matplotlib code that plots the C-alpha trace (Angstrom):
import matplotlib.pyplot as plt

x = [6.5, 7.2, 4.6, 3.4, 0.5, -0.7, -2.9, -3.0, -5.0, -3.0, -4.6, -3.5, -5.2, -4.8, -2.9, -0.2, 0.2, 0.4, 2.9, 5.2, 4.9, 5.3, 8.6, 10.8, 13.6, 11.5, 11.7, 14.8, 12.8, 10.3, 11.5, 13.8, 15.8, 16.4, 19.7, 19.5, 17.6, 18.6, 16.5, 18.6, 16.0, 12.5, 10.2, 8.8, 6.0, 5.9, 9.3, 11.2, 14.2, 15.8, 19.1, 18.8, 21.0, 19.2, 20.3, 20.2, 20.6, 23.9, 24.9, 25.3, 24.3, 23.4, 22.8, 19.6, 17.5, 13.7, 11.4, 8.0, 5.3, 2.1, 1.5, -2.1, -2.2, -4.3, -5.1, -2.1, 1.7, 3.7, 7.2, 9.4, 13.0, 15.1, 18.2, 19.6, 18.7, 15.3, 13.2, 10.2, 7.0, 5.4, 2.3, 0.6, -3.2, -4.8, -8.4, -9.9, -11.5, -13.2, -10.0, -7.7, -6.0, -6.1, -2.8, -2.5, 1.0, 1.7, 5.0, 5.5, 8.6, 8.8, 11.7, 13.4, 16.6, 19.0, 16.9, 14.3, 16.6, 16.2, 12.4, 12.1, 14.6, 12.9, 9.4, 10.6, 12.1, 8.9, 6.9, 9.2, 8.8, 5.0, 5.0, 6.9, 3.6, 3.4, 6.6, 5.2, 2.1, 4.3, 6.5, 3.5, 1.3, 4.2, 5.3]
y = [44.2, 45.4, 44.6, 45.5, 44.4, 45.0, 43.6, 43.7, 42.2, 40.5, 39.7, 36.1, 32.8, 31.9, 28.7, 30.7, 33.3, 30.8, 28.7, 31.7, 33.1, 29.8, 29.1, 31.3, 31.1, 33.6, 36.2, 38.0, 38.7, 41.0, 41.7, 44.7, 43.2, 39.6, 39.2, 35.4, 32.4, 28.7, 25.8, 23.7, 21.0, 19.9, 19.9, 23.4, 22.5, 22.8, 22.3, 23.3, 25.5, 28.1, 30.0, 33.6, 36.7, 39.9, 43.6, 45.3, 49.1, 49.8, 46.2, 45.3, 41.7, 39.4, 35.6, 34.3, 31.2, 30.8, 27.8, 27.2, 27.0, 26.8, 25.5, 25.4, 25.6, 28.5, 29.7, 30.3, 30.2, 31.2, 31.2, 32.3, 33.3, 30.7, 32.7, 36.3, 39.1, 39.5, 36.4, 37.6, 35.7, 36.2, 35.0, 35.3, 34.7, 34.2, 34.8, 34.3, 37.5, 36.3, 35.0, 37.5, 36.9, 39.0, 38.6, 39.8, 39.9, 40.2, 40.5, 40.5, 40.4, 40.1, 42.2, 41.7, 42.6, 44.6, 43.9, 46.3, 49.1, 48.1, 48.5, 51.6, 50.2, 46.8, 48.3, 50.4, 47.4, 45.4, 48.2, 48.3, 44.5, 44.7, 47.7, 45.4, 43.7, 46.3, 44.7, 41.2, 42.3, 43.7, 40.6, 38.2, 40.3, 40.7, 37.0]
z = [-42.2, -45.8, -48.4, -51.9, -54.1, -57.6, -60.3, -64.1, -66.9, -69.6, -73.0, -73.0, -71.9, -68.3, -69.0, -71.0, -68.3, -65.5, -67.4, -68.0, -64.4, -62.7, -64.5, -62.3, -65.0, -66.9, -64.1, -65.5, -68.7, -66.8, -63.3, -62.8, -59.9, -61.2, -63.0, -63.4, -62.1, -62.1, -60.9, -58.5, -57.5, -58.1, -61.1, -60.9, -58.4, -54.6, -53.0, -56.1, -55.2, -57.4, -57.0, -58.2, -58.4, -57.7, -57.9, -54.5, -54.3, -52.5, -52.4, -56.1, -57.2, -54.3, -54.6, -53.0, -53.0, -53.2, -52.8, -54.4, -51.7, -53.8, -57.3, -58.4, -62.2, -63.5, -59.9, -57.6, -57.6, -54.5, -53.2, -50.3, -49.8, -47.9, -47.3, -47.0, -44.6, -46.1, -46.8, -48.8, -49.4, -52.8, -54.5, -57.9, -58.1, -61.5, -62.7, -66.1, -67.6, -70.8, -72.4, -70.8, -67.4, -64.3, -62.3, -58.7, -57.4, -53.6, -51.8, -48.0, -45.8, -42.0, -40.9, -37.6, -35.8, -38.0, -41.1, -39.7, -40.6, -44.2, -44.1, -46.3, -48.9, -48.9, -49.2, -52.2, -53.8, -53.4, -54.9, -57.9, -58.3, -58.2, -60.7, -63.1, -63.9, -66.7, -68.1, -67.6, -69.6, -72.4, -72.6, -72.8, -75.1, -77.7, -77.5]

ax = plt.figure().add_subplot(projection="3d")
ax.plot(x, y, z, "-o")
ax.set_aspect("equal")
plt.show()
């Protein structure tokens, strides 16, 4: 399994941070691998599906789809990949810190068959995504 986890405190109220993060169409504003995101079904809550284009080292831009699996305003937002060779599971947990918001971002992917060979590359990509929390903080604190 490939995985990565990180946390950051953002100097914005929890409802603002949750609203921004749970709108996956904002991902391209802070995530280094997301080129574009488009909602294809649902209202943004559990079951909503998004089509996204991601940058994959050595493969260029790759279309993928994700589905929201948890939507608990101000507390938790989670999703999983529904297609492609790697189907990651991701979650954001939110905690109030006296008017600021602590965000914990986790990514995991079970790799099997030929995808196991991509383990180091997938792990590196996940680490890069989690490290992008610094960019998320910058975007939200300057908005």
